N, CA, C and O atoms as a GROMACS GRO file, in nm:
protein
  600
    1MET      N    1  -5.390   0.304   1.774
    1MET     CA    2  -5.327   0.360   1.677
    1MET      C    3  -5.181   0.344   1.611
    1MET      O    4  -5.067   0.344   1.656
    2ASN      N    5  -5.229   0.331   1.501
    2ASN     CA    6  -5.056   0.293   1.381
    2ASN      C    7  -4.971   0.396   1.393
    2ASN      O    8  -4.992   0.516   1.413
    3ILE      N    9  -4.826   0.306   1.373
    3ILE     CA   10  -4.741   0.446   1.370
    3ILE      C   11  -4.682   0.424   1.233
    3ILE      O   12  -4.640   0.315   1.195
    4THR      N   13  -4.684   0.555   1.149
    4THR     CA   14  -4.702   0.564   0.992
    4THR      C   15  -4.511   0.554   0.998
    4THR      O   16  -4.432   0.611   1.072
    5LYS      N   17  -4.491   0.459   0.889
    5LYS     CA   18  -4.358   0.383   0.848
    5LYS      C   19  -4.262   0.457   0.719
    5LYS      O   20  -4.342   0.497   0.634
    6LEU      N   21  -4.174   0.475   0.694
    6LEU     CA   22  -4.080   0.480   0.594
    6LEU      C   23  -4.127   0.372   0.498
    6LEU      O   24  -4.163   0.262   0.540
    7PRO      N   25  -4.126   0.408   0.353
    7PRO     CA   26  -4.082   0.533   0.282
    7PRO      C   27  -4.244   0.637   0.256
    7PRO      O   28  -4.264   0.693   0.148
    8ASP      N   29  -4.342   0.645   0.372
    8ASP     CA   30  -4.447   0.730   0.345
    8ASP      C   31  -4.398   0.854   0.317
    8ASP      O   32  -4.285   0.882   0.358
    9LYS      N   33  -4.455   0.926   0.262
    9LYS     CA   34  -4.432   1.039   0.212
    9LYS      C   35  -4.442   1.164   0.327
    9LYS      O   36  -4.374   1.265   0.329
   10ILE      N   37  -4.534   1.130   0.407
   10ILE     CA   38  -4.542   1.233   0.493
   10ILE      C   39  -4.429   1.248   0.587
   10ILE      O   40  -4.404   1.352   0.647
   11LEU      N   41  -4.368   1.149   0.596
   11LEU     CA   42  -4.227   1.149   0.699
   11LEU      C   43  -4.113   1.255   0.616
   11LEU      O   44  -4.032   1.322   0.680
   12SER      N   45  -4.119   1.258   0.492
   12SER     CA   46  -4.031   1.355   0.444
   12SER      C   47  -4.051   1.502   0.399
   12SER      O   48  -3.980   1.571   0.326
   13LYS      N   49  -4.172   1.533   0.466
   13LYS     CA   50  -4.219   1.655   0.410
   13LYS      C   51  -4.165   1.735   0.528
   13LYS      O   52  -4.091   1.676   0.607
   14LYS      N   53  -4.201   1.888   0.550
   14LYS     CA   54  -4.228   1.981   0.684
   14LYS      C   55  -4.346   1.966   0.710
   14LYS      O   56  -4.421   1.934   0.618
   15THR      N   57  -4.398   1.984   0.838
   15THR     CA   58  -4.516   1.995   0.856
   15THR      C   59  -4.582   2.073   0.900
   15THR      O   60  -4.517   2.116   0.994
   16GLU      N   61  -4.685   2.130   0.896
   16GLU     CA   62  -4.824   2.240   0.868
   16GLU      C   63  -4.800   2.286   1.025
   16GLU      O   64  -4.795   2.206   1.119
   17ILE      N   65  -4.786   2.427   1.038
   17ILE     CA   66  -4.801   2.534   1.142
   17ILE      C   67  -4.925   2.556   1.191
   17ILE      O   68  -5.009   2.611   1.119
   18ILE      N   69  -4.960   2.510   1.342
   18ILE     CA   70  -5.057   2.567   1.389
   18ILE      C   71  -5.080   2.677   1.461
   18ILE      O   72  -5.000   2.708   1.550
   19SER      N   73  -5.198   2.759   1.432
   19SER     CA   74  -5.226   2.860   1.504
   19SER      C   75  -5.255   2.875   1.656
   19SER      O   76  -5.353   2.815   1.700
   20ALA      N   77  -5.190   2.938   1.727
   20ALA     CA   78  -5.213   2.978   1.865
   20ALA      C   79  -5.324   2.975   1.913
   20ALA      O   80  -5.339   2.928   2.026
   21GLU      N   81  -5.432   3.025   1.840
   21GLU     CA   82  -5.583   3.060   1.856
   21GLU      C   83  -5.652   2.936   1.866
   21GLU      O   84  -5.718   2.913   1.967
   22ASP      N   85  -5.641   2.825   1.743
   22ASP     CA   86  -5.684   2.696   1.768
   22ASP      C   87  -5.664   2.632   1.869
   22ASP      O   88  -5.756   2.571   1.924
   23LEU      N   89  -5.516   2.633   1.923
   23LEU     CA   90  -5.456   2.533   2.064
   23LEU      C   91  -5.526   2.587   2.165
   23LEU      O   92  -5.579   2.509   2.244
   24LYS      N   93  -5.546   2.755   2.187
   24LYS     CA   94  -5.598   2.843   2.287
   24LYS      C   95  -5.788   2.762   2.287
   24LYS      O   96  -5.840   2.734   2.396
   25LYS      N   97  -5.846   2.744   2.186
   25LYS     CA   98  -5.952   2.707   2.169
   25LYS      C   99  -5.955   2.530   2.233
   25LYS      O  100  -6.058   2.489   2.287
   26GLY      N  101  -5.871   2.470   2.222
   26GLY     CA  102  -5.845   2.347   2.280
   26GLY      C  103  -5.890   2.251   2.155
   26GLY      O  104  -5.931   2.138   2.179
   27SER      N  105  -5.882   2.300   2.023
   27SER     CA  106  -5.885   2.234   1.895
   27SER      C  107  -5.811   2.059   1.891
   27SER      O  108  -5.857   1.956   1.841
   28PHE      N  109  -5.687   2.083   1.964
   28PHE     CA  110  -5.582   1.976   1.968
   28PHE      C  111  -5.544   1.898   2.054
   28PHE      O  112  -5.452   1.816   2.043
   29LYS      N  113  -5.638   1.925   2.182
   29LYS     CA  114  -5.632   1.824   2.336
   29LYS      C  115  -5.640   1.687   2.257
   29LYS      O  116  -5.538   1.621   2.242
   30ALA      N  117  -5.756   1.647   2.210
   30ALA     CA  118  -5.784   1.523   2.210
   30ALA      C  119  -5.672   1.433   2.125
   30ALA      O  120  -5.641   1.318   2.159
   31LEU      N  121  -5.628   1.484   2.038
   31LEU     CA  122  -5.533   1.433   1.917
   31LEU      C  123  -5.389   1.438   2.009
   31LEU      O  124  -5.313   1.343   1.986
   32ILE      N  125  -5.342   1.534   2.109
   32ILE     CA  126  -5.223   1.496   2.196
   32ILE      C  127  -5.261   1.436   2.310
   32ILE      O  128  -5.182   1.419   2.403
   33SER      N  129  -5.359   1.405   2.312
   33SER     CA  130  -5.414   1.334   2.441
   33SER      C  131  -5.348   1.152   2.374
   33SER      O  132  -5.265   1.074   2.420
   34ASP      N  133  -5.430   1.146   2.256
   34ASP     CA  134  -5.387   0.996   2.163
   34ASP      C  135  -5.252   0.974   2.148
   34ASP      O  136  -5.202   0.864   2.170
   35MET      N  137  -5.158   1.122   2.094
   35MET     CA  138  -5.036   1.097   2.064
   35MET      C  139  -4.958   1.036   2.204
   35MET      O  140  -4.862   0.959   2.211
   36ARG      N  141  -5.025   1.092   2.296
   36ARG     CA  142  -4.937   1.039   2.424
   36ARG      C  143  -4.973   0.900   2.458
   36ARG      O  144  -4.883   0.821   2.484
   37LEU      N  145  -5.084   0.867   2.459
   37LEU     CA  146  -5.099   0.724   2.485
   37LEU      C  147  -5.039   0.589   2.370
   37LEU      O  148  -5.001   0.476   2.400
   38ALA      N  149  -5.050   0.654   2.229
   38ALA     CA  150  -4.963   0.596   2.118
   38ALA      C  151  -4.816   0.581   2.123
   38ALA      O  152  -4.750   0.512   2.046
   39MET      N  153  -4.766   0.660   2.233
   39MET     CA  154  -4.622   0.709   2.205
   39MET      C  155  -4.587   0.583   2.323
   39MET      O  156  -4.488   0.510   2.327
   40VAL      N  157  -4.698   0.588   2.408
   40VAL     CA  158  -4.630   0.518   2.540
   40VAL      C  159  -4.662   0.342   2.478
   40VAL      O  160  -4.576   0.257   2.500
   41GLU      N  161  -4.760   0.316   2.420
   41GLU     CA  162  -4.846   0.200   2.378
   41GLU      C  163  -4.710   0.140   2.282
   41GLU      O  164  -4.686   0.020   2.290
   42HIS      N  165  -4.650   0.201   2.220
   42HIS     CA  166  -4.537   0.164   2.135
   42HIS      C  167  -4.352   0.189   2.198
   42HIS      O  168  -4.245   0.166   2.141
   43GLN      N  169  -4.377   0.232   2.303
   43GLN     CA  170  -4.246   0.204   2.395
   43GLN      C  171  -4.173   0.315   2.291
   43GLN      O  172  -4.112   0.277   2.192
   44GLY      N  173  -4.186   0.451   2.326
   44GLY     CA  174  -4.126   0.530   2.215
   44GLY      C  175  -4.127   0.650   2.363
   44GLY      O  176  -4.210   0.651   2.454
   45VAL      N  177  -3.991   0.753   2.345
   45VAL     CA  178  -3.948   0.844   2.432
   45VAL      C  179  -4.041   0.979   2.346
   45VAL      O  180  -4.079   1.080   2.405
   46GLY      N  181  -4.059   0.956   2.233
   46GLY     CA  182  -4.106   1.089   2.165
   46GLY      C  183  -4.200   1.030   2.043
   46GLY      O  184  -4.181   0.912   2.017
   47LEU      N  185  -4.290   1.092   1.971
   47LEU     CA  186  -4.394   1.102   1.887
   47LEU      C  187  -4.406   1.207   1.778
   47LEU      O  188  -4.398   1.299   1.860
   48ALA      N  189  -4.416   1.252   1.696
   48ALA     CA  190  -4.464   1.326   1.591
   48ALA      C  191  -4.571   1.304   1.549
   48ALA      O  192  -4.611   1.188   1.542
   49ALA      N  193  -4.667   1.434   1.502
   49ALA     CA  194  -4.782   1.376   1.473
   49ALA      C  195  -4.772   1.310   1.297
   49ALA      O  196  -4.848   1.228   1.245
   50ASN      N  197  -4.675   1.367   1.247
   50ASN     CA  198  -4.649   1.290   1.110
   50ASN      C  199  -4.643   1.126   1.092
   50ASN      O  200  -4.672   1.041   1.008
   51GLN      N  201  -4.577   1.139   1.247
   51GLN     CA  202  -4.571   0.930   1.256
   51GLN      C  203  -4.689   0.909   1.291
   51GLN      O  204  -4.674   0.811   1.364
   52ILE      N  205  -4.839   0.942   1.291
   52ILE     CA  206  -4.891   0.893   1.323
   52ILE      C  207  -5.035   0.969   1.180
   52ILE      O  208  -5.157   0.971   1.197
   53GLY      N  209  -4.954   1.021   1.052
   53GLY     CA  210  -4.997   1.017   0.947
   53GLY      C  211  -5.070   1.153   0.961
   53GLY      O  212  -5.155   1.167   0.874
   54LYS      N  213  -5.061   1.253   1.043
   54LYS     CA  214  -5.109   1.389   1.074
   54LYS      C  215  -5.003   1.488   1.005
   54LYS      O  216  -4.883   1.468   1.024
   55ASP      N  217  -5.044   1.587   0.931
   55ASP     CA  218  -4.919   1.655   0.871
   55ASP      C  219  -4.967   1.789   0.967
   55ASP      O  220  -5.041   1.874   0.918
   56LEU      N  221  -4.926   1.797   1.090
   56LEU     CA  222  -4.942   1.865   1.174
   56LEU      C  223  -4.796   1.881   1.266
   56LEU      O  224  -4.719   1.791   1.300
   57SER      N  225  -4.787   2.018   1.293
   57SER     CA  226  -4.609   2.060   1.368
   57SER      C  227  -4.646   2.059   1.501
   57SER      O  228  -4.659   2.162   1.567
   58ILE      N  229  -4.670   1.900   1.561
   58ILE     CA  230  -4.710   1.868   1.712
   58ILE      C  231  -4.633   1.750   1.737
   58ILE      O  232  -4.619   1.651   1.665
   59PHE      N  233  -4.581   1.777   1.859
   59PHE     CA  234  -4.484   1.625   1.917
   59PHE      C  235  -4.531   1.621   2.018
   59PHE      O  236  -4.598   1.718   2.052
   60VAL      N  237  -4.515   1.487   2.123
   60VAL     CA  238  -4.496   1.497   2.211
   60VAL      C  239  -4.344   1.426   2.298
   60VAL      O  240  -4.252   1.397   2.222
   61ILE      N  241  -4.329   1.408   2.409
   61ILE     CA  242  -4.195   1.345   2.455
   61ILE      C  243  -4.275   1.238   2.584
   61ILE      O  244  -4.396   1.239   2.610
   62ASP      N  245  -4.171   1.154   2.647
   62ASP     CA  246  -4.182   1.077   2.775
   62ASP      C  247  -4.238   1.190   2.871
   62ASP      O  248  -4.193   1.304   2.870
   63ALA      N  249  -4.326   1.153   2.940
   63ALA     CA  250  -4.401   1.232   3.065
   63ALA      C  251  -4.278   1.246   3.152
   63ALA      O  252  -4.240   1.362   3.169
   64ASN      N  253  -4.208   1.149   3.210
   64ASN     CA  254  -4.120   1.138   3.319
   64ASN      C  255  -3.994   1.190   3.279
   64ASN      O  256  -3.915   1.214   3.370
   65LEU      N  257  -3.948   1.219   3.131
   65LEU     CA  258  -3.822   1.291   3.083
   65LEU      C  259  -3.865   1.421   3.101
   65LEU      O  260  -3.784   1.499   3.149
   66ALA      N  261  -4.020   1.477   3.063
   66ALA     CA  262  -4.036   1.590   3.071
   66ALA      C  263  -4.061   1.619   3.229
   66ALA      O  264  -4.036   1.732   3.271
   67GLN      N  265  -4.102   1.536   3.303
   67GLN     CA  266  -4.088   1.613   3.456
   67GLN      C  267  -4.003   1.608   3.495
   67GLN      O  268  -3.993   1.691   3.585
   68GLU      N  269  -3.893   1.536   3.476
   68GLU     CA  270  -3.734   1.492   3.577
   68GLU      C  271  -3.714   1.670   3.511
   68GLU      O  272  -3.699   1.762   3.592
   69SER      N  273  -3.718   1.692   3.378
   69SER     CA  274  -3.643   1.810   3.326
   69SER      C  275  -3.694   1.969   3.363
   69SER      O  276  -3.633   2.076   3.359
   70GLY      N  277  -3.860   1.929   3.409
   70GLY     CA  278  -3.913   2.059   3.441
   70GLY      C  279  -3.952   2.124   3.298
   70GLY      O  280  -3.970   2.245   3.288
   71VAL      N  281  -3.964   2.042   3.199
   71VAL     CA  282  -4.076   2.091   3.093
   71VAL      C  283  -4.179   2.075   3.054
   71VAL      O  284  -4.254   2.018   3.134
   72PRO      N  285  -4.232   2.109   2.933
   72PRO     CA  286  -4.367   2.035   2.883
   72PRO      C  287  -4.373   1.874   2.814
   72PRO      O  288  -4.266   1.820   2.842
   73ASP      N  289  -4.421   1.823   2.770
   73ASP     CA  290  -4.427   1.716   2.729
   73ASP      C  291  -4.508   1.734   2.580
   73ASP      O  292  -4.504   1.660   2.482
   74ALA      N  293  -4.560   1.825   2.593
   74ALA     CA  294  -4.610   1.871   2.402
   74ALA      C  295  -4.548   1.985   2.354
   74ALA      O  296  -4.526   2.086   2.421
   75TYR      N  297  -4.515   1.967   2.216
   75TYR     CA  298  -4.451   2.074   2.184
   75TYR      C  299  -4.516   2.107   2.048
   75TYR      O  300  -4.511   2.009   1.973
   76ILE      N  301  -4.570   2.206   1.998
   76ILE     CA  302  -4.641   2.262   1.901
   76ILE      C  303  -4.560   2.400   1.820
   76ILE      O  304  -4.528   2.506   1.873
   77ASN      N  305  -4.538   2.350   1.654
   77ASN     CA  306  -4.430   2.444   1.609
   77ASN      C  307  -4.311   2.490   1.674
   77ASN      O  308  -4.275   2.604   1.706
   78PRO      N  309  -4.246   2.357   1.690
   78PRO     CA  310  -4.093   2.406   1.760
   78PRO      C  311  -4.014   2.463   1.695
   78PRO      O  312  -4.044   2.460   1.575
   79GLU      N  313  -3.879   2.542   1.728
   79GLU     CA  314  -3.833   2.565   1.628
   79GLU      C  315  -3.681   2.555   1.747
   79GLU      O  316  -3.680   2.617   1.853
   80ILE      N  317  -3.581   2.479   1.707
   80ILE     CA  318  -3.461   2.488   1.795
   80ILE      C  319  -3.359   2.619   1.728
   80ILE      O  320  -3.306   2.624   1.618
   81THR      N  321  -3.358   2.706   1.826
   81THR     CA  322  -3.294   2.865   1.790
   81THR      C  323  -3.146   2.847   1.788
   81THR      O  324  -3.089   2.930   1.716
   82GLU      N  325  -3.056   2.746   1.858
   82GLU     CA  326  -2.922   2.758   1.888
   82GLU      C  327  -2.900   2.628   1.910
   82GLU      O  328  -2.988   2.562   1.966
   83TYR      N  329  -2.776   2.568   1.868
   83TYR     CA  330  -2.712   2.433   1.895
   83TYR      C  331  -2.629   2.451   1.921
   83TYR      O  332  -2.569   2.541   1.862
   84ALA      N  333  -2.550   2.363   2.053
   84ALA     CA  334  -2.422   2.387   2.077
   84ALA      C  335  -2.301   2.330   2.021
   84ALA      O  336  -2.287   2.208   2.035
   85LYS      N  337  -2.199   2.402   1.952
   85LYS     CA  338  -2.092   2.300   1.880
   85LYS      C  339  -2.074   2.181   1.949
   85LYS      O  340  -2.042   2.079   1.887
   86ASP      N  341  -2.088   2.180   2.054
   86ASP     CA  342  -2.016   2.041   2.177
   86ASP      C  343  -2.136   1.927   2.096
   86ASP      O  344  -2.257   1.947   2.104
   87GLU      N  345  -2.079   1.818   2.026
   87GLU     CA  346  -2.155   1.718   1.995
   87GLU      C  347  -2.148   1.601   2.083
   87GLU      O  348  -2.052   1.605   2.159
   88ALA      N  349  -2.222   1.502   2.093
   88ALA     CA  350  -2.176   1.332   2.133
   88ALA      C  351  -2.278   1.277   2.077
   88ALA      O  352  -2.395   1.315   2.078
   89GLY      N  353  -2.203   1.128   1.998
   89GLY     CA  354  -2.267   1.066   1.952
   89GLY      C  355  -2.351   0.961   2.014
   89GLY      O  356  -2.306   0.934   2.125
   90MET      N  357  -2.466   0.885   1.978
   90MET     CA  358  -2.527   0.795   2.093
   90MET      C  359  -2.656   0.720   1.982
   90MET      O  360  -2.728   0.783   1.905
   91GLU      N  361  -2.655   0.606   1.999
   91GLU     CA  362  -2.719   0.524   1.906
   91GLU      C  363  -2.867   0.528   1.891
   91GLU      O  364  -2.916   0.467   1.986
   92GLU      N  365  -2.955   0.574   1.816
   92GLU     CA  366  -3.099   0.591   1.806
   92GLU      C  367  -3.178   0.489   1.748
   92GLU      O  368  -3.142   0.403   1.668
   93GLY      N  369  -3.287   0.506   1.796
   93GLY     CA  370  -3.381   0.401   1.709
   93GLY      C  371  -3.528   0.495   1.669
   93GLY      O  372  -3.563   0.592   1.734
   94CYS      N  373  -3.589   0.451   1.570
   94CYS     CA  374  -3.727   0.521   1.555
   94CYS      C  375  -3.849   0.442   1.538
   94CYS      O  376  -3.846   0.353   1.453
   95LEU      N  377  -3.956   0.462   1.607
   95LEU     CA  378  -4.065   0.396   1.564
   95LEU      C  379  -4.106   0.376   1.397
   95LEU      O  380  -4.152   0.273   1.348
   96SER      N  381  -4.081   0.480   1.338
   96SER     CA  382  -4.140   0.514   1.206
   96SER      C  383  -4.020   0.408   1.115
   96SER      O  384  -4.053   0.385   0.999
   97ILE      N  385  -3.891   0.346   1.163
   97ILE     CA  386  -3.787   0.289   1.107
   97ILE      C  387  -3.794   0.181   1.200
   97ILE      O  388  -3.741   0.210   1.307
   98PRO      N  389  -3.841   0.072   1.195
   98PRO     CA  390  -3.839  -0.038   1.336
   98PRO      C  391  -3.744  -0.092   1.282
   98PRO      O  392  -3.732  -0.092   1.160
   99LYS      N  393  -3.647  -0.155   1.374
   99LYS     CA  394  -3.524  -0.271   1.404
   99LYS      C  395  -3.450  -0.217   1.304
   99LYS      O  396  -3.414  -0.280   1.205
  100TYR      N  397  -3.411  -0.037   1.338
  100TYR     CA  398  -3.302   0.039   1.248
  100TYR      C  399  -3.268   0.122   1.366
  100TYR      O  400  -3.346   0.206   1.410
  101TYR      N  401  -3.146   0.098   1.418
  101TYR     CA  402  -3.077   0.165   1.499
  101TYR      C  403  -2.926   0.233   1.445
  101TYR      O  404  -2.877   0.145   1.374
  102VAL      N  405  -2.857   0.318   1.448
  102VAL     CA  406  -2.769   0.416   1.430
  102VAL      C  407  -2.716   0.498   1.509
  102VAL      O  408  -2.792   0.564   1.580
  103GLU      N  409  -2.606   0.513   1.516
  103GLU     CA  410  -2.499   0.612   1.571
  103GLU      C  411  -2.527   0.804   1.523
  103GLU      O  412  -2.489   0.858   1.420
  104ILE      N  413  -2.572   0.840   1.589
  104ILE     CA  414  -2.628   0.997   1.518
  104ILE      C  415  -2.559   1.102   1.640
  104ILE      O  416  -2.578   1.093   1.762
  105LYS      N  417  -2.480   1.193   1.576
  105LYS     CA  418  -2.440   1.265   1.622
  105LYS      C  419  -2.507   1.404   1.646
  105LYS      O  420  -2.526   1.482   1.553
  106ARG      N  421  -2.549   1.435   1.802
  106ARG     CA  422  -2.637   1.568   1.802
  106ARG      C  423  -2.549   1.648   1.902
  106ARG      O  424  -2.451   1.614   1.968
  107SER      N  425  -2.622   1.777   1.889
  107SER     CA  426  -2.558   1.891   1.970
  107SER      C  427  -2.579   1.870   2.124
  107SER      O  428  -2.696   1.858   2.160
  108LYS      N  429  -2.480   1.866   2.220
  108LYS     CA  430  -2.558   1.825   2.366
  108LYS      C  431  -2.603   1.916   2.403
  108LYS      O  432  -2.620   1.896   2.524
  109LYS      N  433  -2.652   2.050   2.370
  109LYS     CA  434  -2.704   2.173   2.469
  109LYS      C  435  -2.760   2.228   2.341
  109LYS      O  436  -2.697   2.250   2.238
  110ILE      N  437  -2.902   2.249   2.365
  110ILE     CA  438  -2.964   2.334   2.294
  110ILE      C  439  -3.065   2.431   2.335
  110ILE      O  440  -3.113   2.420   2.448
  111LYS      N  441  -3.117   2.558   2.227
  111LYS     CA  442  -3.237   2.635   2.314
  111LYS      C  443  -3.375   2.578   2.184
  111LYS      O  444  -3.357   2.544   2.067
  112ILE      N  445  -3.501   2.586   2.258
  112ILE     CA  446  -3.558   2.562   2.195
  112ILE      C  447  -3.702   2.659   2.211
  112ILE      O  448  -3.743   2.685   2.324
  113LYS      N  449  -3.757   2.699   2.114
  113LYS     CA  450  -3.917   2.780   2.139
  113LYS      C  451  -4.023   2.688   2.105
  113LYS      O  452  -3.994   2.577   2.058
  114ALA      N  453  -4.132   2.721   2.122
  114ALA     CA  454  -4.258   2.646   2.110
  114ALA      C  455  -4.354   2.673   2.174
  114ALA      O  456  -4.344   2.733   2.281
  115LEU      N  457  -4.480   2.630   2.118
  115LEU     CA  458  -4.621   2.697   2.208
  115LEU      C  459  -4.640   2.553   2.265
  115LEU      O  460  -4.620   2.452   2.199
  116ASP      N  461  -4.681   2.555   2.397
  116ASP     CA  462  -4.733   2.429   2.437
  116ASP      C  463  -4.867   2.426   2.446
  116ASP      O  464  -4.927   2.533   2.448
  117GLU      N  465  -4.935   2.305   2.451
  117GLU     CA  466  -5.082   2.261   2.434
  117GLU      C  467  -5.181   2.389   2.456
  117GLU      O  468  -5.245   2.415   2.354
  118ASN      N  469  -5.192   2.425   2.503
  118ASN     CA  470  -5.263   2.575   2.561
  118ASN      C  471  -5.253   2.709   2.449
  118ASN      O  472  -5.345   2.789   2.434
  119GLY      N  473  -5.131   2.715   2.381
  119GLY     CA  474  -5.097   2.809   2.322
  119GLY      C  475  -5.002   2.913   2.392
  119GLY      O  476  -5.003   3.034   2.368
  120ASN      N  477  -4.927   2.853   2.474
  120ASN     CA  478  -4.875   2.974   2.588
  120ASN      C  479  -4.708   2.946   2.500
  120ASN      O  480  -4.686   2.830   2.464
  121LYS      N  481  -4.619   3.036   2.474
  121LYS     CA  482  -4.490   3.055   2.434
  121LYS      C  483  -4.399   2.992   2.544
  121LYS      O  484  -4.382   3.033   2.658
  122ILE      N  485  -4.345   2.880   2.482
  122ILE     CA  486  -4.246   2.832   2.562
  122ILE      C  487  -4.102   2.871   2.516
  122ILE      O  488  -4.088   2.904   2.399
  123LYS      N  489  -4.004   2.869   2.594
  123LYS     CA  490  -3.871   2.867   2.550
  123LYS      C  491  -3.774   2.869   2.643
  123LYS      O  492  -3.768   2.951   2.735
  124PHE      N  493  -3.691   2.775   2.621
  124PHE     CA  494  -3.590   2.706   2.749
  124PHE      C  495  -3.444   2.628   2.675
  124PHE      O  496  -3.443   2.591   2.558
  125LYS      N  497  -3.342   2.616   2.756
  125LYS     CA  498  -3.220   2.551   2.726
  125LYS      C  499  -3.267   2.450   2.757
  125LYS      O  500  -3.357   2.445   2.841
  126ALA      N  501  -3.201   2.309   2.677
  126ALA     CA  502  -3.208   2.156   2.715
  126ALA      C  503  -3.082   2.093   2.673
  126ALA      O  504  -3.025   2.126   2.568
  127LYS      N  505  -3.031   1.990   2.767
  127LYS     CA  506  -2.918   1.961   2.755
  127LYS      C  507  -2.923   1.793   2.793
  127LYS      O  508  -3.010   1.736   2.859
  128GLY      N  509  -2.781   1.725   2.719
  128GLY     CA  510  -2.802   1.604   2.751
  128GLY      C  511  -2.934   1.514   2.671
  128GLY      O  512  -2.967   1.555   2.560
  129PHE      N  513  -2.998   1.407   2.722
  129PHE     CA  514  -3.096   1.337   2.654
  129PHE      C  515  -3.205   1.387   2.616
  129PHE      O  516  -3.253   1.345   2.511
  130LEU      N  517  -3.273   1.491   2.693
  130LEU     CA  518  -3.358   1.549   2.663
  130LEU      C  519  -3.320   1.641   2.555
  130LEU      O  520  -3.418   1.670   2.486
  131ALA      N  521  -3.227   1.689   2.523
  131ALA     CA  522  -3.195   1.788   2.404
  131ALA      C  523  -3.196   1.687   2.289
  131ALA      O  524  -3.247   1.722   2.183
  132ARG      N  525  -3.136   1.547   2.303
  132ARG     CA  526  -3.130   1.455   2.203
  132ARG      C  527  -3.300   1.414   2.178
  132ARG      O  528  -3.340   1.402   2.063
  133VAL      N  529  -3.345   1.404   2.233
  133VAL     CA  530  -3.496   1.335   2.221
  133VAL      C  531  -3.576   1.492   2.162
  133VAL      O  532  -3.689   1.471   2.120
  134LEU      N  533  -3.543   1.600   2.157
  134LEU     CA  534  -3.598   1.734   2.102
  134LEU      C  535  -3.528   1.752   1.998
  134LEU      O  536  -3.583   1.820   1.910
  135GLN      N  537  -3.393   1.701   1.971
  135GLN     CA  538  -3.406   1.748   1.802
  135GLN      C  539  -3.434   1.624   1.719
  135GLN      O  540  -3.427   1.628   1.596
  136HIS      N  541  -3.473   1.486   1.805
  136HIS     CA  542  -3.528   1.398   1.712
  136HIS      C  543  -3.638   1.435   1.645
  136HIS      O  544  -3.664   1.443   1.525
  137GLU      N  545  -3.706   1.457   1.754
  137GLU     CA  546  -3.860   1.477   1.747
  137GLU      C  547  -3.907   1.634   1.626
  137GLU      O  548  -4.009   1.648   1.558
  138THR      N  549  -3.785   1.729   1.641
  138THR     CA  550  -3.841   1.833   1.578
  138THR      C  551  -3.786   1.810   1.435
  138THR      O  552  -3.844   1.861   1.338
  139ASP      N  553  -3.646   1.716   1.416
  139ASP     CA  554  -3.606   1.645   1.270
  139ASP      C  555  -3.745   1.605   1.212
  139ASP      O  556  -3.776   1.646   1.100
  140HIS      N  557  -3.813   1.539   1.271
  140HIS     CA  558  -3.936   1.470   1.209
  140HIS      C  559  -4.028   1.595   1.141
  140HIS      O  560  -4.039   1.612   1.019
  141LEU      N  561  -4.077   1.660   1.219
  141LEU     CA  562  -4.145   1.779   1.211
  141LEU      C  563  -4.091   1.850   1.055
  141LEU      O  564  -4.165   1.914   0.981
  142ASN      N  565  -3.972   1.825   1.033
  142ASN     CA  566  -3.851   1.921   0.949
  142ASN      C  567  -3.852   1.833   0.827
  142ASN      O  568  -3.786   1.860   0.726
  143GLY      N  569  -3.939   1.714   0.841
  143GLY     CA  570  -3.923   1.622   0.721
  143GLY      C  571  -3.808   1.532   0.721
  143GLY      O  572  -3.767   1.484   0.616
  144LEU      N  573  -3.752   1.506   0.838
  144LEU     CA  574  -3.618   1.455   0.855
  144LEU      C  575  -3.603   1.311   0.950
  144LEU      O  576  -3.650   1.319   1.063
  145THR      N  577  -3.548   1.198   0.915
  145THR     CA  578  -3.520   1.114   1.032
  145THR      C  579  -3.380   1.053   1.040
  145THR      O  580  -3.289   1.094   0.968
  146ILE      N  581  -3.366   0.959   1.127
  146ILE     CA  582  -3.260   0.910   1.131
  146ILE      C  583  -3.185   0.854   1.010
  146ILE      O  584  -3.067   0.874   0.983
  147LYS      N  585  -3.258   0.793   0.954
  147LYS     CA  586  -3.161   0.742   0.779
  147LYS      C  587  -3.114   0.911   0.727
  147LYS      O  588  -2.996   0.940   0.708
  148ASN      N  589  -3.203   0.989   0.713
  148ASN     CA  590  -3.134   1.134   0.672
  148ASN      C  591  -3.014   1.133   0.765
  148ASN      O  592  -2.933   1.077   0.691
  149ARG      N  593  -2.955   1.155   0.864
  149ARG     CA  594  -2.886   1.188   0.969
  149ARG      C  595  -2.735   1.092   0.990
  149ARG      O  596  -2.630   1.125   1.045
  150ALA      N  597  -2.771   0.974   0.929
  150ALA     CA  598  -2.699   0.863   0.963
  150ALA      C  599  -2.574   0.894   0.859
  150ALA      O  600  -2.478   0.817   0.852
   0.00000   0.00000   0.00000
């Protein structure tokens, strides 16, 4: 599966919301599975649907990171509802911008809500590297890349 690269327009627009009913029917199971494989194949820690050319509000994160943190690895229609004022800088890269690395300041802690791949509501607090990855991928779904944040 190919990764969509800048300056492709799909990376700079807000993605389409998905209905919980469609998730519950299993309409996106195959796509989410393909996204997990593509993320691993391209050595990413996260992958948003628009990074594979799909105008959908879905992203996946590294399975080990999700498991260690006790959170799902697939997020649909995510929304960060709270950002801590305390920020930290860290160098980030992006599969859609090869060989580009830049220091990005992000909140150390966030609150996020979303649907899981079965259409169930999820809501939790995240901190550290998990919070950073969730912010990076949510940015993608809102049409932002690390170039916008730099």
